[in-house]
Predicted model as a PDB file, atoms N, CA, C, CB and O in Angstrom, pLDDT in the B-factor column:
MODEL        1                                                                  
ATOM      1  N   MET A   1       0.864  -1.105   0.083  1.00 87.00           N  
ATOM      2  CA  MET A   1       0.023  -0.001  -0.041  1.00 87.00           C  
ATOM      3  C   MET A   1       1.029   1.211   0.096  1.00 87.00           C  
ATOM      4  CB  MET A   1      -1.174  -0.023   1.055  1.00 87.00           C  
ATOM      5  O   MET A   1       2.062   1.222   0.766  1.00 87.00           O  
ATOM      6  N   SER A   2       0.498   2.247  -0.694  1.00 94.00           N  
ATOM      7  CA  SER A   2       1.399   3.559  -0.789  1.00 94.00           C  
ATOM      8  C   SER A   2       1.386   4.312   0.336  1.00 94.00           C  
ATOM      9  CB  SER A   2       1.017   4.486  -1.858  1.00 94.00           C  
ATOM     10  O   SER A   2       0.278   4.416   0.862  1.00 94.00           O  
ATOM     11  N   PRO A   3       2.366   4.917   0.904  1.00 94.00           N  
ATOM     12  CA  PRO A   3       2.515   5.722   2.047  1.00 94.00           C  
ATOM     13  C   PRO A   3       1.327   6.923   2.056  1.00 94.00           C  
ATOM     14  CB  PRO A   3       4.038   6.322   2.029  1.00 94.00           C  
ATOM     15  O   PRO A   3       0.936   7.328   3.150  1.00 94.00           O  
ATOM     16  N   GLU A   4       0.861   7.385   1.029  1.00 97.00           N  
ATOM     17  CA  GLU A   4      -0.062   8.550   1.036  1.00 97.00           C  
ATOM     18  C   GLU A   4      -1.322   7.916   1.604  1.00 97.00           C  
ATOM     19  CB  GLU A   4      -0.293   9.254  -0.464  1.00 97.00           C  
ATOM     20  O   GLU A   4      -1.920   8.481   2.520  1.00 97.00           O  
ATOM     21  N   ILE A   5      -1.749   6.763   1.096  1.00 97.00           N  
ATOM     22  CA  ILE A   5      -2.927   6.051   1.541  1.00 97.00           C  
ATOM     23  C   ILE A   5      -2.752   5.732   2.952  1.00 97.00           C  
ATOM     24  CB  ILE A   5      -3.188   4.804   0.740  1.00 97.00           C  
ATOM     25  O   ILE A   5      -3.653   5.917   3.770  1.00 97.00           O  
ATOM     26  N   ILE A   6      -1.567   5.239   3.266  1.00 97.00           N  
ATOM     27  CA  ILE A   6      -1.495   4.733   4.827  1.00 97.00           C  
ATOM     28  C   ILE A   6      -1.677   6.083   5.750  1.00 97.00           C  
ATOM     29  CB  ILE A   6       0.145   3.919   5.211  1.00 97.00           C  
ATOM     30  O   ILE A   6      -2.233   6.050   6.848  1.00 97.00           O  
ATOM     31  N   ASN A   7      -1.136   7.263   5.161  1.00 97.00           N  
ATOM     32  CA  ASN A   7      -1.451   8.313   6.094  1.00 97.00           C  
ATOM     33  C   ASN A   7      -2.754   8.648   6.062  1.00 97.00           C  
ATOM     34  CB  ASN A   7      -0.725   9.441   5.906  1.00 97.00           C  
ATOM     35  O   ASN A   7      -3.243   8.803   7.181  1.00 97.00           O  
ATOM     36  N   TYR A   8      -3.637   8.848   4.946  1.00 98.00           N  
ATOM     37  CA  TYR A   8      -4.902   8.916   4.986  1.00 98.00           C  
ATOM     38  C   TYR A   8      -5.667   8.080   6.029  1.00 98.00           C  
ATOM     39  CB  TYR A   8      -5.269   8.656   3.797  1.00 98.00           C  
ATOM     40  O   TYR A   8      -6.486   8.440   6.875  1.00 98.00           O  
ATOM     41  N   ILE A   9      -5.295   7.163   5.807  1.00 98.00           N  
ATOM     42  CA  ILE A   9      -5.906   6.128   6.875  1.00 98.00           C  
ATOM     43  C   ILE A   9      -5.875   6.603   8.359  1.00 98.00           C  
ATOM     44  CB  ILE A   9      -5.079   4.736   6.831  1.00 98.00           C  
ATOM     45  O   ILE A   9      -6.814   6.642   9.155  1.00 98.00           O  
ATOM     46  N   GLY A  10      -4.606   6.943   8.535  1.00 97.00           N  
ATOM     47  CA  GLY A  10      -4.135   7.439   9.734  1.00 97.00           C  
ATOM     48  C   GLY A  10      -5.069   8.809  10.087  1.00 97.00           C  
ATOM     49  O   GLY A  10      -5.594   8.945  11.192  1.00 97.00           O  
ATOM     50  N   TYR A  11      -5.157   9.451   9.388  1.00 98.00           N  
ATOM     51  CA  TYR A  11      -5.886  10.695   9.432  1.00 98.00           C  
ATOM     52  C   TYR A  11      -7.198  10.542   9.512  1.00 98.00           C  
ATOM     53  CB  TYR A  11      -5.653  11.483   8.397  1.00 98.00           C  
ATOM     54  O   TYR A  11      -7.816  11.376  10.174  1.00 98.00           O  
ATOM     55  N   ALA A  12      -7.892   9.502   8.894  1.00 98.00           N  
ATOM     56  CA  ALA A  12      -9.361   9.230   9.213  1.00 98.00           C  
ATOM     57  C   ALA A  12      -9.544   8.518  10.377  1.00 98.00           C  
ATOM     58  CB  ALA A  12     -10.044   8.499   8.185  1.00 98.00           C  
ATOM     59  O   ALA A  12     -10.679   8.411  10.841  1.00 98.00           O  
ATOM     60  N   ALA A  13      -8.545   7.989  10.944  1.00 98.00           N  
ATOM     61  CA  ALA A  13      -8.718   7.285  12.345  1.00 98.00           C  
ATOM     62  C   ALA A  13      -8.792   8.556  13.046  1.00 98.00           C  
ATOM     63  CB  ALA A  13      -7.452   6.188  12.920  1.00 98.00           C  
ATOM     64  O   ALA A  13      -9.788   8.729  13.749  1.00 98.00           O  
ATOM     65  N   SER A  14      -8.039   9.348  12.992  1.00 98.00           N  
ATOM     66  CA  SER A  14      -8.013  10.677  13.976  1.00 98.00           C  
ATOM     67  C   SER A  14      -9.220  11.314  14.031  1.00 98.00           C  
ATOM     68  CB  SER A  14      -7.023  11.779  13.560  1.00 98.00           C  
ATOM     69  O   SER A  14      -9.659  11.750  15.095  1.00 98.00           O  
ATOM     70  N   VAL A  15      -9.882  11.426  12.845  1.00 98.00           N  
ATOM     71  CA  VAL A  15     -11.114  12.052  12.694  1.00 98.00           C  
ATOM     72  C   VAL A  15     -12.281  11.378  13.455  1.00 98.00           C  
ATOM     73  CB  VAL A  15     -11.402  12.124  11.287  1.00 98.00           C  
ATOM     74  O   VAL A  15     -13.008  11.970  14.252  1.00 98.00           O  
ATOM     75  N   PHE A  16     -12.387   9.930  13.082  1.00 98.00           N  
ATOM     76  CA  PHE A  16     -13.237   9.322  13.800  1.00 98.00           C  
ATOM     77  C   PHE A  16     -13.005   9.044  15.560  1.00 98.00           C  
ATOM     78  CB  PHE A  16     -13.337   8.159  13.037  1.00 98.00           C  
ATOM     79  O   PHE A  16     -13.885   8.596  16.296  1.00 98.00           O  
ATOM     80  N   ILE A  17     -12.007   9.319  15.872  1.00 98.00           N  
ATOM     81  CA  ILE A  17     -11.717   9.179  17.365  1.00 98.00           C  
ATOM     82  C   ILE A  17     -12.067  10.550  17.783  1.00 98.00           C  
ATOM     83  CB  ILE A  17     -10.137   8.733  17.785  1.00 98.00           C  
ATOM     84  O   ILE A  17     -12.814  10.522  18.762  1.00 98.00           O  
ATOM     85  N   VAL A  18     -11.814  11.606  17.421  1.00 98.00           N  
ATOM     86  CA  VAL A  18     -12.216  12.869  17.833  1.00 98.00           C  
ATOM     87  C   VAL A  18     -13.906  13.019  17.602  1.00 98.00           C  
ATOM     88  CB  VAL A  18     -11.324  13.966  16.982  1.00 98.00           C  
ATOM     89  O   VAL A  18     -14.501  13.625  18.493  1.00 98.00           O  
ATOM     90  N   LEU A  19     -14.539  12.610  16.696  1.00 98.00           N  
ATOM     91  CA  LEU A  19     -15.819  12.564  16.238  1.00 98.00           C  
ATOM     92  C   LEU A  19     -16.482  11.827  17.460  1.00 98.00           C  
ATOM     93  CB  LEU A  19     -15.959  11.849  14.785  1.00 98.00           C  
ATOM     94  O   LEU A  19     -17.532  12.257  17.939  1.00 98.00           O  
ATOM     95  N   SER A  20     -15.903  10.798  17.918  1.00 96.00           N  
ATOM     96  CA  SER A  20     -16.604   9.903  18.937  1.00 96.00           C  
ATOM     97  C   SER A  20     -16.687  10.513  20.412  1.00 96.00           C  
ATOM     98  CB  SER A  20     -15.825   8.511  19.012  1.00 96.00           C  
ATOM     99  O   SER A  20     -17.364  10.043  21.327  1.00 96.00           O  
ATOM    100  N   PHE A  21     -15.850  11.681  20.475  1.00 97.00           N  
ATOM    101  CA  PHE A  21     -16.112  12.532  21.673  1.00 97.00           C  
ATOM    102  C   PHE A  21     -16.965  13.545  21.645  1.00 97.00           C  
ATOM    103  CB  PHE A  21     -15.078  13.066  22.100  1.00 97.00           C  
ATOM    104  O   PHE A  21     -17.352  14.125  22.659  1.00 97.00           O  
ATOM    105  N   ILE A  22     -17.378  13.876  20.259  1.00 97.00           N  
ATOM    106  CA  ILE A  22     -18.463  15.025  20.116  1.00 97.00           C  
ATOM    107  C   ILE A  22     -19.941  14.353  20.237  1.00 97.00           C  
ATOM    108  CB  ILE A  22     -18.305  15.840  18.555  1.00 97.00           C  
ATOM    109  O   ILE A  22     -20.900  15.011  20.640  1.00 97.00           O  
ATOM    110  N   LEU A  23     -20.046  12.965  19.848  1.00 97.00           N  
ATOM    111  CA  LEU A  23     -21.575  12.448  20.135  1.00 97.00           C  
ATOM    112  C   LEU A  23     -21.838  12.173  21.271  1.00 97.00           C  
ATOM    113  CB  LEU A  23     -22.005  11.333  19.518  1.00 97.00           C  
ATOM    114  O   LEU A  23     -21.000  11.877  22.123  1.00 97.00           O  
ATOM    115  N   LYS A  24     -23.377  12.253  21.483  1.00 97.00           N  
ATOM    116  CA  LYS A  24     -24.002  11.963  22.804  1.00 97.00           C  
ATOM    117  C   LYS A  24     -24.404  10.501  22.855  1.00 97.00           C  
ATOM    118  CB  LYS A  24     -25.258  12.881  23.063  1.00 97.00           C  
ATOM    119  O   LYS A  24     -24.094   9.778  23.802  1.00 97.00           O  
ATOM    120  N   ASP A  25     -25.074  10.104  21.850  1.00 96.00           N  
ATOM    121  CA  ASP A  25     -25.655   8.747  22.011  1.00 96.00           C  
ATOM    122  C   ASP A  25     -24.495   7.751  22.212  1.00 96.00           C  
ATOM    123  CB  ASP A  25     -26.548   8.337  20.738  1.00 96.00           C  
ATOM    124  O   ASP A  25     -23.504   7.743  21.481  1.00 96.00           O  
ATOM    125  N   LEU A  26     -24.672   6.961  23.191  1.00 95.00           N  
ATOM    126  CA  LEU A  26     -23.614   6.043  23.443  1.00 95.00           C  
ATOM    127  C   LEU A  26     -23.190   4.812  22.361  1.00 95.00           C  
ATOM    128  CB  LEU A  26     -24.003   5.459  24.703  1.00 95.00           C  
ATOM    129  O   LEU A  26     -22.089   4.324  22.106  1.00 95.00           O  
ATOM    130  N   THR A  27     -24.454   4.541  21.868  1.00 95.00           N  
ATOM    131  CA  THR A  27     -24.188   3.448  20.814  1.00 95.00           C  
ATOM    132  C   THR A  27     -23.456   4.014  19.683  1.00 95.00           C  
ATOM    133  CB  THR A  27     -25.500   2.794  20.272  1.00 95.00           C  
ATOM    134  O   THR A  27     -22.584   3.260  19.253  1.00 95.00           O  
ATOM    135  N   LYS A  28     -23.571   5.130  19.089  1.00 97.00           N  
ATOM    136  CA  LYS A  28     -22.938   5.828  18.093  1.00 97.00           C  
ATOM    137  C   LYS A  28     -21.661   6.149  18.576  1.00 97.00           C  
ATOM    138  CB  LYS A  28     -23.651   6.971  17.669  1.00 97.00           C  
ATOM    139  O   LYS A  28     -20.806   6.216  17.693  1.00 97.00           O  
ATOM    140  N   ILE A  29     -21.239   6.392  19.860  1.00 97.00           N  
ATOM    141  CA  ILE A  29     -20.120   6.695  20.240  1.00 97.00           C  
ATOM    142  C   ILE A  29     -19.130   5.471  20.092  1.00 97.00           C  
ATOM    143  CB  ILE A  29     -20.265   7.211  21.508  1.00 97.00           C  
ATOM    144  O   ILE A  29     -18.006   5.524  19.592  1.00 97.00           O  
ATOM    145  N   ARG A  30     -19.717   4.433  20.584  1.00 97.00           N  
ATOM    146  CA  ARG A  30     -18.891   3.176  20.496  1.00 97.00           C  
ATOM    147  C   ARG A  30     -18.881   2.608  19.022  1.00 97.00           C  
ATOM    148  CB  ARG A  30     -19.478   2.060  21.509  1.00 97.00           C  
ATOM    149  O   ARG A  30     -18.062   1.705  18.850  1.00 97.00           O  
ATOM    150  N   ILE A  31     -19.619   2.961  17.955  1.00 97.00           N  
ATOM    151  CA  ILE A  31     -19.386   2.569  16.836  1.00 97.00           C  
ATOM    152  C   ILE A  31     -18.552   3.278  16.006  1.00 97.00           C  
ATOM    153  CB  ILE A  31     -20.357   2.393  16.362  1.00 97.00           C  
ATOM    154  O   ILE A  31     -18.060   2.718  15.027  1.00 97.00           O  
ATOM    155  N   VAL A  32     -18.306   4.513  16.274  1.00 98.00           N  
ATOM    156  CA  VAL A  32     -17.590   5.593  15.435  1.00 98.00           C  
ATOM    157  C   VAL A  32     -16.297   5.361  16.205  1.00 98.00           C  
ATOM    158  CB  VAL A  32     -18.253   7.286  15.454  1.00 98.00           C  
ATOM    159  O   VAL A  32     -15.278   5.489  15.527  1.00 98.00           O  
ATOM    160  N   ASN A  33     -16.136   5.042  17.499  1.00 98.00           N  
ATOM    161  CA  ASN A  33     -14.890   5.170  18.198  1.00 98.00           C  
ATOM    162  C   ASN A  33     -14.203   3.711  17.651  1.00 98.00           C  
ATOM    163  CB  ASN A  33     -15.107   5.355  20.003  1.00 98.00           C  
ATOM    164  O   ASN A  33     -12.987   3.716  17.458  1.00 98.00           O  
ATOM    165  N   CYS A  34     -14.824   2.703  17.449  1.00 98.00           N  
ATOM    166  CA  CYS A  34     -14.698   1.243  16.995  1.00 98.00           C  
ATOM    167  C   CYS A  34     -13.925   1.366  15.493  1.00 98.00           C  
ATOM    168  CB  CYS A  34     -16.356   0.441  16.882  1.00 98.00           C  
ATOM    169  O   CYS A  34     -12.841   0.832  15.256  1.00 98.00           O  
ATOM    170  N   ILE A  35     -14.676   2.153  14.555  1.00 98.00           N  
ATOM    171  CA  ILE A  35     -14.125   2.388  13.276  1.00 98.00           C  
ATOM    172  C   ILE A  35     -12.762   3.133  13.338  1.00 98.00           C  
ATOM    173  CB  ILE A  35     -15.112   3.155  12.463  1.00 98.00           C  
ATOM    174  O   ILE A  35     -11.814   2.851  12.606  1.00 98.00           O  
ATOM    175  N   GLY A  36     -12.751   4.163  14.331  1.00 98.00           N  
ATOM    176  CA  GLY A  36     -11.473   4.750  14.336  1.00 98.00           C  
ATOM    177  C   GLY A  36     -10.641   4.068  14.686  1.00 98.00           C  
ATOM    178  O   GLY A  36      -9.563   4.211  14.108  1.00 98.00           O  
ATOM    179  N   CYS A  37     -10.748   2.890  15.914  1.00 98.00           N  
ATOM    180  CA  CYS A  37      -9.737   2.006  16.413  1.00 98.00           C  
ATOM    181  C   CYS A  37      -9.173   1.198  15.253  1.00 98.00           C  
ATOM    182  CB  CYS A  37     -10.299   1.092  17.510  1.00 98.00           C  
ATOM    183  O   CYS A  37      -7.977   0.983  15.056  1.00 98.00           O  
ATOM    184  N   LEU A  38     -10.298   0.739  14.438  1.00 98.00           N  
ATOM    185  CA  LEU A  38     -10.064  -0.267  13.351  1.00 98.00           C  
ATOM    186  C   LEU A  38      -9.272   0.430  12.264  1.00 98.00           C  
ATOM    187  CB  LEU A  38     -11.439  -0.861  12.762  1.00 98.00           C  
ATOM    188  O   LEU A  38      -8.594  -0.304  11.544  1.00 98.00           O  
ATOM    189  N   CYS A  39      -9.253   1.712  12.038  1.00 98.00           N  
ATOM    190  CA  CYS A  39      -8.368   2.417  10.968  1.00 98.00           C  
ATOM    191  C   CYS A  39      -6.976   2.544  11.809  1.00 98.00           C  
ATOM    192  CB  CYS A  39      -9.042   4.051  10.412  1.00 98.00           C  
ATOM    193  O   CYS A  39      -5.963   2.363  11.133  1.00 98.00           O  
ATOM    194  N   PHE A  40      -6.790   2.830  13.194  1.00 98.00           N  
ATOM    195  CA  PHE A  40      -5.690   2.687  13.557  1.00 98.00           C  
ATOM    196  C   PHE A  40      -4.771   1.393  13.611  1.00 98.00           C  
ATOM    197  CB  PHE A  40      -5.831   3.146  14.487  1.00 98.00           C  
ATOM    198  O   PHE A  40      -3.546   1.325  13.507  1.00 98.00           O  
ATOM    199  N   VAL A  41      -5.650   0.448  13.792  1.00 98.00           N  
ATOM    200  CA  VAL A  41      -4.788  -0.729  13.688  1.00 98.00           C  
ATOM    201  C   VAL A  41      -4.364  -1.124  12.413  1.00 98.00           C  
ATOM    202  CB  VAL A  41      -5.378  -1.797  14.226  1.00 98.00           C  
ATOM    203  O   VAL A  41      -3.348  -1.810  12.300  1.00 98.00           O  
ATOM    204  N   ILE A  42      -5.174  -0.691  11.211  1.00 98.00           N  
ATOM    205  CA  ILE A  42      -4.784  -0.889   9.939  1.00 98.00           C  
ATOM    206  C   ILE A  42      -3.597  -0.044   9.748  1.00 98.00           C  
ATOM    207  CB  ILE A  42      -5.852  -0.622   8.990  1.00 98.00           C  
ATOM    208  O   ILE A  42      -2.567  -0.545   9.297  1.00 98.00           O  
ATOM    209  N   TYR A  43      -3.669   1.255  10.072  1.00 98.00           N  
ATOM    210  CA  TYR A  43      -2.655   2.194   9.865  1.00 98.00           C  
ATOM    211  C   TYR A  43      -1.274   1.661  10.621  1.00 98.00           C  
ATOM    212  CB  TYR A  43      -3.176   3.628  10.410  1.00 98.00           C  
ATOM    213  O   TYR A  43      -0.203   1.835  10.039  1.00 98.00           O  
ATOM    214  N   GLY A  44      -1.300   1.066  11.808  1.00 98.00           N  
ATOM    215  CA  GLY A  44      -0.271   0.675  12.515  1.00 98.00           C  
ATOM    216  C   GLY A  44       0.435  -0.785  11.618  1.00 98.00           C  
ATOM    217  O   GLY A  44       1.652  -0.863  11.452  1.00 98.00           O  
ATOM    218  N   VAL A  45      -0.416  -1.744  11.159  1.00 98.00           N  
ATOM    219  CA  VAL A  45       0.096  -2.630  10.459  1.00 98.00           C  
ATOM    220  C   VAL A  45       0.807  -2.060   9.156  1.00 98.00           C  
ATOM    221  CB  VAL A  45      -0.904  -3.539  10.230  1.00 98.00           C  
ATOM    222  O   VAL A  45       1.891  -2.489   8.759  1.00 98.00           O  
ATOM    223  N   PHE A  46       0.188  -1.190   8.618  1.00 97.00           N  
ATOM    224  CA  PHE A  46       0.901  -0.963   7.061  1.00 97.00           C  
ATOM    225  C   PHE A  46       2.240   0.155   7.297  1.00 97.00           C  
ATOM    226  CB  PHE A  46      -0.465  -0.124   5.761  1.00 97.00           C  
ATOM    227  O   PHE A  46       3.132   0.502   6.523  1.00 97.00           O  
ATOM    228  N   SER A  47       1.963   0.510   8.619  1.00 97.00           N  
ATOM    229  CA  SER A  47       3.303   1.443   8.961  1.00 97.00           C  
ATOM    230  C   SER A  47       4.328   0.910   9.334  1.00 97.00           C  
ATOM    231  CB  SER A  47       3.200   2.347   9.927  1.00 97.00           C  
ATOM    232  O   SER A  47       5.198   1.638   9.813  1.00 97.00           O  
ATOM    233  N   GLY A  48       4.576  -0.635   9.228  1.00 96.00           N  
ATOM    234  CA  GLY A  48       5.742  -1.013   9.824  1.00 96.00           C  
ATOM    235  C   GLY A  48       5.641  -1.929  11.195  1.00 96.00           C  
ATOM    236  O   GLY A  48       6.586  -2.217  11.929  1.00 96.00           O  
ATOM    237  N   MET A  49       4.111  -2.356  11.374  1.00 97.00           N  
ATOM    238  CA  MET A  49       3.746  -3.069  12.717  1.00 97.00           C  
ATOM    239  C   MET A  49       4.231  -2.309  13.917  1.00 97.00           C  
ATOM    240  CB  MET A  49       4.370  -4.521  12.792  1.00 97.00           C  
ATOM    241  O   MET A  49       5.101  -2.765  14.658  1.00 97.00           O  
ATOM    242  N   LEU A  50       3.592  -1.011  14.117  1.00 97.00           N  
ATOM    243  CA  LEU A  50       3.682  -0.053  15.114  1.00 97.00           C  
ATOM    244  C   LEU A  50       2.953  -0.835  16.244  1.00 97.00           C  
ATOM    245  CB  LEU A  50       3.041   1.397  14.704  1.00 97.00           C  
ATOM    246  O   LEU A  50       1.790  -0.500  16.466  1.00 97.00           O  
ATOM    247  N   TRP A  51       3.425  -1.705  16.888  1.00 98.00           N  
ATOM    248  CA  TRP A  51       2.787  -2.253  18.148  1.00 98.00           C  
ATOM    249  C   TRP A  51       2.215  -1.269  19.302  1.00 98.00           C  
ATOM    250  CB  TRP A  51       3.825  -3.105  18.788  1.00 98.00           C  
ATOM    251  O   TRP A  51       1.189  -1.619  19.886  1.00 98.00           O  
ATOM    252  N   PRO A  52       2.779  -0.179  19.612  1.00 98.00           N  
ATOM    253  CA  PRO A  52       2.252   0.718  20.635  1.00 98.00           C  
ATOM    254  C   PRO A  52       0.725   1.350  19.873  1.00 98.00           C  
ATOM    255  CB  PRO A  52       3.553   2.029  21.025  1.00 98.00           C  
ATOM    256  O   PRO A  52      -0.138   1.906  20.553  1.00 98.00           O  
ATOM    257  N   VAL A  53       0.626   1.188  18.692  1.00 98.00           N  
ATOM    258  CA  VAL A  53      -0.662   1.820  17.900  1.00 98.00           C  
ATOM    259  C   VAL A  53      -1.551   0.509  17.929  1.00 98.00           C  
ATOM    260  CB  VAL A  53      -0.318   2.455  16.122  1.00 98.00           C  
ATOM    261  O   VAL A  53      -2.736   0.582  18.254  1.00 98.00           O  
ATOM    262  N   ILE A  54      -1.007  -0.589  17.612  1.00 98.00           N  
ATOM    263  CA  ILE A  54      -1.934  -1.685  17.242  1.00 98.00           C  
ATOM    264  C   ILE A  54      -2.565  -2.389  18.430  1.00 98.00           C  
ATOM    265  CB  ILE A  54      -1.209  -2.706  16.413  1.00 98.00           C  
ATOM    266  O   ILE A  54      -3.743  -2.747  18.404  1.00 98.00           O  
ATOM    267  N   ILE A  55      -1.732  -2.590  19.517  1.00 98.00           N  
ATOM    268  CA  ILE A  55      -2.452  -3.169  20.698  1.00 98.00           C  
ATOM    269  C   ILE A  55      -3.480  -2.463  21.354  1.00 98.00           C  
ATOM    270  CB  ILE A  55      -1.599  -3.448  21.657  1.00 98.00           C  
ATOM    271  O   ILE A  55      -4.614  -2.930  21.457  1.00 98.00           O  
ATOM    272  N   PRO A  56      -3.134  -1.316  21.824  1.00 98.00           N  
ATOM    273  CA  PRO A  56      -4.191  -0.510  22.426  1.00 98.00           C  
ATOM    274  C   PRO A  56      -5.533  -0.410  21.587  1.00 98.00           C  
ATOM    275  CB  PRO A  56      -3.637   0.882  22.653  1.00 98.00           C  
ATOM    276  O   PRO A  56      -6.614  -0.679  22.111  1.00 98.00           O  
ATOM    277  N   ASN A  57      -5.428  -0.030  20.327  1.00 98.00           N  
ATOM    278  CA  ASN A  57      -6.579   0.183  19.549  1.00 98.00           C  
ATOM    279  C   ASN A  57      -7.225  -1.031  19.248  1.00 98.00           C  
ATOM    280  CB  ASN A  57      -6.296   0.869  18.375  1.00 98.00           C  
ATOM    281  O   ASN A  57      -8.445  -1.044  19.085  1.00 98.00           O  
ATOM    282  N   GLY A  58      -6.504  -2.113  19.152  1.00 98.00           N  
ATOM    283  CA  GLY A  58      -7.074  -3.565  18.989  1.00 98.00           C  
ATOM    284  C   GLY A  58      -8.041  -3.764  20.049  1.00 98.00           C  
ATOM    285  O   GLY A  58      -9.249  -3.951  19.902  1.00 98.00           O  
ATOM    286  N   ILE A  59      -7.406  -3.705  21.104  1.00 98.00           N  
ATOM    287  CA  ILE A  59      -8.079  -3.924  22.689  1.00 98.00           C  
ATOM    288  C   ILE A  59      -9.450  -3.116  22.536  1.00 98.00           C  
ATOM    289  CB  ILE A  59      -6.994  -3.157  24.163  1.00 98.00           C  
ATOM    290  O   ILE A  59     -10.577  -3.607  22.462  1.00 98.00           O  
ATOM    291  N   ILE A  60      -9.118  -1.852  22.506  1.00 98.00           N  
ATOM    292  CA  ILE A  60     -10.478  -0.862  22.771  1.00 98.00           C  
ATOM    293  C   ILE A  60     -11.399  -1.199  21.579  1.00 98.00           C  
ATOM    294  CB  ILE A  60     -10.117   0.970  22.769  1.00 98.00           C  
ATOM    295  O   ILE A  60     -12.573  -0.861  21.732  1.00 98.00           O  
ATOM    296  N   CYS A  61     -11.064  -1.826  20.378  1.00 98.00           N  
ATOM    297  CA  CYS A  61     -12.168  -2.041  19.495  1.00 98.00           C  
ATOM    298  C   CYS A  61     -12.759  -3.172  19.962  1.00 98.00           C  
ATOM    299  CB  CYS A  61     -11.837  -2.156  18.087  1.00 98.00           C  
ATOM    300  O   CYS A  61     -13.989  -3.200  19.960  1.00 98.00           O  
ATOM    301  N   PHE A  62     -11.982  -4.369  20.474  1.00 97.00           N  
ATOM    302  CA  PHE A  62     -13.080  -5.493  20.950  1.00 97.00           C  
ATOM    303  C   PHE A  62     -13.666  -5.147  22.184  1.00 97.00           C  
ATOM    304  CB  PHE A  62     -12.483  -6.946  21.159  1.00 97.00           C  
ATOM    305  O   PHE A  62     -14.682  -5.748  22.531  1.00 97.00           O  
ATOM    306  N   VAL A  63     -13.144  -4.202  22.955  1.00 97.00           N  
ATOM    307  CA  VAL A  63     -14.054  -3.660  24.177  1.00 97.00           C  
ATOM    308  C   VAL A  63     -15.327  -3.095  23.662  1.00 97.00           C  
ATOM    309  CB  VAL A  63     -13.318  -2.479  25.048  1.00 97.00           C  
ATOM    310  O   VAL A  63     -16.407  -3.344  24.197  1.00 97.00           O  
ATOM    311  N   GLN A  64     -15.193  -2.329  22.615  1.00 97.00           N  
ATOM    312  CA  GLN A  64     -16.364  -1.505  22.016  1.00 97.00           C  
ATOM    313  C   GLN A  64     -17.169  -2.683  21.426  1.00 97.00           C  
ATOM    314  CB  GLN A  64     -15.900  -0.278  20.805  1.00 97.00           C  
ATOM    315  O   GLN A  64     -18.188  -2.929  22.071  1.00 97.00           O  
ATOM    316  N   ILE A  65     -17.002  -3.281  20.605  1.00 97.00           N  
ATOM    317  CA  ILE A  65     -17.770  -4.354  20.103  1.00 97.00           C  
ATOM    318  C   ILE A  65     -18.583  -5.380  21.191  1.00 97.00           C  
ATOM    319  CB  ILE A  65     -16.785  -5.134  19.279  1.00 97.00           C  
ATOM    320  O   ILE A  65     -19.767  -5.700  21.084  1.00 97.00           O  
ATOM    321  N   TYR A  66     -17.682  -5.801  22.231  1.00 97.00           N  
ATOM    322  CA  TYR A  66     -18.350  -6.341  23.378  1.00 97.00           C  
ATOM    323  C   TYR A  66     -19.528  -5.685  23.957  1.00 97.00           C  
ATOM    324  CB  TYR A  66     -17.471  -6.441  24.342  1.00 97.00           C  
ATOM    325  O   TYR A  66     -20.621  -6.174  24.245  1.00 97.00           O  
ATOM    326  N   HIS A  67     -19.104  -4.506  24.071  1.00 96.00           N  
ATOM    327  CA  HIS A  67     -20.364  -3.703  24.697  1.00 96.00           C  
ATOM    328  C   HIS A  67     -21.461  -3.374  23.927  1.00 96.00           C  
ATOM    329  CB  HIS A  67     -20.005  -2.458  25.197  1.00 96.00           C  
ATOM    330  O   HIS A  67     -22.555  -3.265  24.482  1.00 96.00           O  
ATOM    331  N   LEU A  68     -21.314  -3.145  22.383  1.00 96.00           N  
ATOM    332  CA  LEU A  68     -22.458  -3.098  21.613  1.00 96.00           C  
ATOM    333  C   LEU A  68     -23.160  -4.480  21.516  1.00 96.00           C  
ATOM    334  CB  LEU A  68     -22.105  -2.575  20.288  1.00 96.00           C  
ATOM    335  O   LEU A  68     -24.391  -4.486  21.493  1.00 96.00           O  
ATOM    336  N   LEU A  69     -22.514  -5.587  21.461  1.00 95.00           N  
ATOM    337  CA  LEU A  69     -23.226  -6.942  21.582  1.00 95.00           C  
ATOM    338  C   LEU A  69     -24.096  -6.977  22.975  1.00 95.00           C  
ATOM    339  CB  LEU A  69     -22.062  -8.210  21.570  1.00 95.00           C  
ATOM    340  O   LEU A  69     -25.276  -7.325  22.963  1.00 95.00           O  
ATOM    341  N   ILE A  70     -23.486  -6.628  24.048  1.00 94.00           N  
ATOM    342  CA  ILE A  70     -24.045  -6.767  25.266  1.00 94.00           C  
ATOM    343  C   ILE A  70     -25.425  -5.868  25.470  1.00 94.00           C  
ATOM    344  CB  ILE A  70     -22.963  -6.417  26.252  1.00 94.00           C  
ATOM    345  O   ILE A  70     -26.483  -6.250  25.972  1.00 94.00           O  
ATOM    346  N   SER A  71     -25.135  -4.702  24.990  1.00 86.00           N  
ATOM    347  CA  SER A  71     -26.370  -3.853  25.010  1.00 86.00           C  
ATOM    348  C   SER A  71     -27.501  -4.144  24.103  1.00 86.00           C  
ATOM    349  CB  SER A  71     -26.015  -2.547  24.744  1.00 86.00           C  
ATOM    350  O   SER A  71     -28.624  -3.648  24.197  1.00 86.00           O  
ATOM    351  N   LYS A  72     -27.005  -5.198  23.004  1.00 80.00           N  
ATOM    352  CA  LYS A  72     -28.218  -5.717  21.939  1.00 80.00           C  
ATOM    353  C   LYS A  72     -29.127  -6.782  22.705  1.00 80.00           C  
ATOM    354  CB  LYS A  72     -27.523  -6.541  20.442  1.00 80.00           C  
ATOM    355  O   LYS A  72     -30.289  -6.976  22.350  1.00 80.00           O  
ATOM    356  N   LYS A  73     -28.542  -7.462  23.772  1.00 78.00           N  
ATOM    357  CA  LYS A  73     -29.138  -8.489  24.204  1.00 78.00           C  
ATOM    358  C   LYS A  73     -29.881  -8.039  25.376  1.00 78.00           C  
ATOM    359  CB  LYS A  73     -28.259  -9.536  24.417  1.00 78.00           C  
ATOM    360  O   LYS A  73     -30.685  -8.832  25.866  1.00 78.00           O  
ATOM    361  N   LYS A  74     -29.733  -6.886  25.900  1.00 67.00           N  
ATOM    362  CA  LYS A  74     -30.745  -6.345  26.851  1.00 67.00           C  
ATOM    363  C   LYS A  74     -32.048  -5.805  26.253  1.00 67.00           C  
ATOM    364  CB  LYS A  74     -30.127  -5.254  27.621  1.00 67.00           C  
ATOM    365  O   LYS A  74     -32.921  -5.346  26.989  1.00 67.00           O  
TER     366      LYS A  74                                                      
ENDMDL                                                                          
END                                                                             
């Protein structure tokens, strides 16, 4: 993947994370934050396996998915 596209993925991740702080509905916050975290994981992988970026964002993504699935069961 070209470095320019990788940078755009990183910028998109940042936008999604910031947007998740602006929203008020918890479900929307979790979805948007999860998208941002996934973008950061992709960015970290294609930027040379940046583990300090991949690990926390991967964990946060799983936490968000877990809470989204639990909230749908209630």
